[in-house]
matplotlib code that plots the C-alpha trace (Angstrom):
import matplotlib.pyplot as plt

x = [0.0, 1.4, 2.1, -1.0, -0.5, -3.1, -3.2, -5.0, -6.9, -8.2, -9.4, -10.9, -12.9, -14.1, -15.1, -17.1, -19.0, -20.2, -23.9, -24.9, -28.1, -26.3, -25.8, -22.7, -20.8, -19.3, -17.3, -20.4, -18.9, -21.6, -20.8, -22.2, -19.4, -16.7, -18.2, -18.6, -15.1, -13.4, -11.0, -9.9, -9.4, -8.0, -4.4, -4.8, -6.5, -4.1, -1.0, -3.1, -4.4, -0.8, 0.7, -2.2, -1.4, 2.3, 2.0, -0.8, -2.9, -6.2, -7.7, -9.5, -12.7, -12.8, -13.2, -16.4, -19.9, -23.3, -26.0, -29.4, -32.7, -34.4, -38.0, -38.4, -42.0, -45.5, -46.1, -44.0, -44.6, -42.9, -39.1, -38.4, -39.7, -36.6, -33.2, -30.0, -27.6, -24.1, -23.0, -19.3, -17.0, -17.3, -13.6, -12.9, -15.2, -13.3, -10.0, -11.6, -12.7, -9.1, -7.7, -10.3, -9.8, -6.0]
y = [0.0, 3.4, 6.0, 8.0, 11.7, 13.2, 17.0, 19.3, 20.8, 17.3, 16.5, 19.9, 19.5, 16.0, 17.2, 20.2, 17.8, 15.5, 14.9, 16.5, 14.4, 11.1, 9.3, 9.0, 5.7, 4.0, 7.1, 9.2, 11.9, 13.3, 14.4, 17.8, 18.3, 17.3, 19.5, 22.6, 22.2, 21.2, 24.2, 23.7, 20.0, 19.4, 20.1, 17.4, 14.8, 14.9, 13.7, 11.1, 9.7, 9.8, 8.0, 5.4, 4.6, 4.5, 2.0, 0.1, 0.4, 2.0, 2.5, -0.5, 1.5, 2.1, -1.6, -1.7, -0.9, -0.6, -2.5, -0.9, -2.1, 0.4, -0.1, -0.5, -1.4, -2.5, -4.1, -3.0, -6.3, -8.5, -8.7, -9.2, -5.7, -4.3, -3.8, -3.9, -1.1, -0.8, 2.5, 3.0, 5.9, 8.9, 9.7, 6.1, 6.6, 9.7, 7.8, 4.9, 7.4, 8.8, 5.3, 4.2, 7.3, 6.7]
z = [0.0, -0.9, 1.7, 2.4, 3.0, 5.3, 5.0, 7.4, 4.5, 3.5, 7.0, 7.5, 4.3, 5.3, 8.7, 7.4, 5.0, 7.8, 8.1, 11.4, 11.6, 11.9, 15.2, 17.3, 17.6, 20.5, 21.5, 21.9, 19.6, 17.3, 13.8, 14.7, 17.3, 14.8, 12.1, 14.2, 15.8, 12.6, 12.5, 16.1, 16.1, 12.6, 13.8, 16.5, 14.3, 11.4, 13.4, 15.1, 11.8, 10.3, 13.3, 13.3, 9.6, 10.2, 13.1, 11.4, 14.5, 15.4, 18.9, 20.3, 20.7, 17.0, 16.5, 18.5, 17.2, 18.6, 16.7, 16.7, 15.1, 12.8, 11.7, 8.0, 7.1, 8.0, 11.5, 14.4, 16.3, 13.6, 14.2, 10.5, 9.9, 11.5, 9.9, 12.0, 11.6, 13.1, 14.7, 14.6, 15.5, 13.2, 13.4, 12.3, 9.3, 8.3, 8.4, 6.4, 3.8, 3.4, 3.1, 0.6, -1.6, -1.7]

ax = plt.figure().add_subplot(projection="3d")
ax.plot(x, y, z, "-o")
ax.set_aspect("equal")
plt.show()
Protein backbone atom coordinates (compact mmCIF):
# COMPACT_ATOMS: atom_id res chain seq x y z
CA UNK A 1 0.00 0.00 0.00
CA UNK A 2 1.44 3.40 -0.92
CA UNK A 3 2.14 6.04 1.69
CA UNK A 4 -0.96 8.04 2.42
CA UNK A 5 -0.46 11.75 2.95
CA UNK A 6 -3.05 13.23 5.28
CA UNK A 7 -3.23 16.98 5.04
CA UNK A 8 -5.03 19.31 7.40
CA UNK A 9 -6.93 20.77 4.46
CA UNK A 10 -8.24 17.33 3.49
CA UNK A 11 -9.35 16.47 7.03
CA UNK A 12 -10.93 19.89 7.51
CA UNK A 13 -12.88 19.49 4.26
CA UNK A 14 -14.09 16.04 5.27
CA UNK A 15 -15.14 17.19 8.73
CA UNK A 16 -17.07 20.16 7.36
CA UNK A 17 -19.01 17.84 5.05
CA UNK A 18 -20.19 15.49 7.82
CA UNK A 19 -23.93 14.95 8.07
CA UNK A 20 -24.90 16.46 11.42
CA UNK A 21 -28.09 14.38 11.57
CA UNK A 22 -26.26 11.06 11.86
CA UNK A 23 -25.83 9.25 15.17
CA UNK A 24 -22.71 8.97 17.27
CA UNK A 25 -20.83 5.72 17.55
CA UNK A 26 -19.32 3.98 20.54
CA UNK A 27 -17.29 7.05 21.50
CA UNK A 28 -20.44 9.24 21.86
CA UNK A 29 -18.91 11.94 19.64
CA UNK A 30 -21.59 13.25 17.33
CA UNK A 31 -20.79 14.41 13.78
CA UNK A 32 -22.18 17.85 14.70
CA UNK A 33 -19.39 18.29 17.25
CA UNK A 34 -16.69 17.31 14.76
CA UNK A 35 -18.18 19.54 12.08
CA UNK A 36 -18.58 22.63 14.24
CA UNK A 37 -15.13 22.25 15.82
CA UNK A 38 -13.37 21.20 12.62
CA UNK A 39 -11.03 24.21 12.46
CA UNK A 40 -9.94 23.71 16.07
CA UNK A 41 -9.44 19.95 16.05
CA UNK A 42 -7.97 19.38 12.59
CA UNK A 43 -4.41 20.06 13.76
CA UNK A 44 -4.84 17.36 16.45
CA UNK A 45 -6.55 14.78 14.26
CA UNK A 46 -4.06 14.86 11.35
CA UNK A 47 -1.00 13.72 13.35
CA UNK A 48 -3.15 11.12 15.11
CA UNK A 49 -4.37 9.68 11.79
CA UNK A 50 -0.85 9.76 10.32
CA UNK A 51 0.68 7.95 13.29
CA UNK A 52 -2.15 5.44 13.29
CA UNK A 53 -1.44 4.60 9.65
CA UNK A 54 2.34 4.45 10.17
CA UNK A 55 1.97 2.04 13.09
CA UNK A 56 -0.85 0.15 11.35
CA UNK A 57 -2.91 0.37 14.54
CA UNK A 58 -6.18 1.98 15.44
CA UNK A 59 -7.67 2.47 18.90
CA UNK A 60 -9.54 -0.54 20.28
CA UNK A 61 -12.68 1.54 20.74
CA UNK A 62 -12.81 2.13 17.00
CA UNK A 63 -13.16 -1.62 16.49
CA UNK A 64 -16.40 -1.70 18.49
CA UNK A 65 -19.86 -0.94 17.21
CA UNK A 66 -23.35 -0.62 18.59
CA UNK A 67 -26.04 -2.53 16.73
CA UNK A 68 -29.45 -0.90 16.68
CA UNK A 69 -32.69 -2.10 15.14
CA UNK A 70 -34.38 0.36 12.79
CA UNK A 71 -37.98 -0.12 11.74
CA UNK A 72 -38.35 -0.47 7.98
CA UNK A 73 -41.96 -1.42 7.09
CA UNK A 74 -45.47 -2.51 8.05
CA UNK A 75 -46.13 -4.09 11.47
CA UNK A 76 -44.00 -2.97 14.44
CA UNK A 77 -44.56 -6.28 16.25
CA UNK A 78 -42.86 -8.46 13.65
CA UNK A 79 -39.09 -8.73 14.22
CA UNK A 80 -38.41 -9.24 10.50
CA UNK A 81 -39.65 -5.70 9.87
CA UNK A 82 -36.57 -4.27 11.55
CA UNK A 83 -33.20 -3.76 9.93
CA UNK A 84 -30.01 -3.94 12.03
CA UNK A 85 -27.59 -1.06 11.61
CA UNK A 86 -24.13 -0.78 13.07
CA UNK A 87 -23.05 2.51 14.66
CA UNK A 88 -19.29 3.01 14.56
CA UNK A 89 -16.99 5.85 15.53
CA UNK A 90 -17.32 8.89 13.23
CA UNK A 91 -13.59 9.68 13.36
CA UNK A 92 -12.87 6.12 12.26
CA UNK A 93 -15.22 6.59 9.30
CA UNK A 94 -13.30 9.71 8.29
CA UNK A 95 -10.00 7.80 8.38
CA UNK A 96 -11.57 4.91 6.44
CA UNK A 97 -12.67 7.39 3.76
CA UNK A 98 -9.14 8.79 3.45
CA UNK A 99 -7.66 5.30 3.09
CA UNK A 100 -10.32 4.20 0.60
CA UNK A 101 -9.78 7.28 -1.58
CA UNK A 102 -6.03 6.67 -1.75
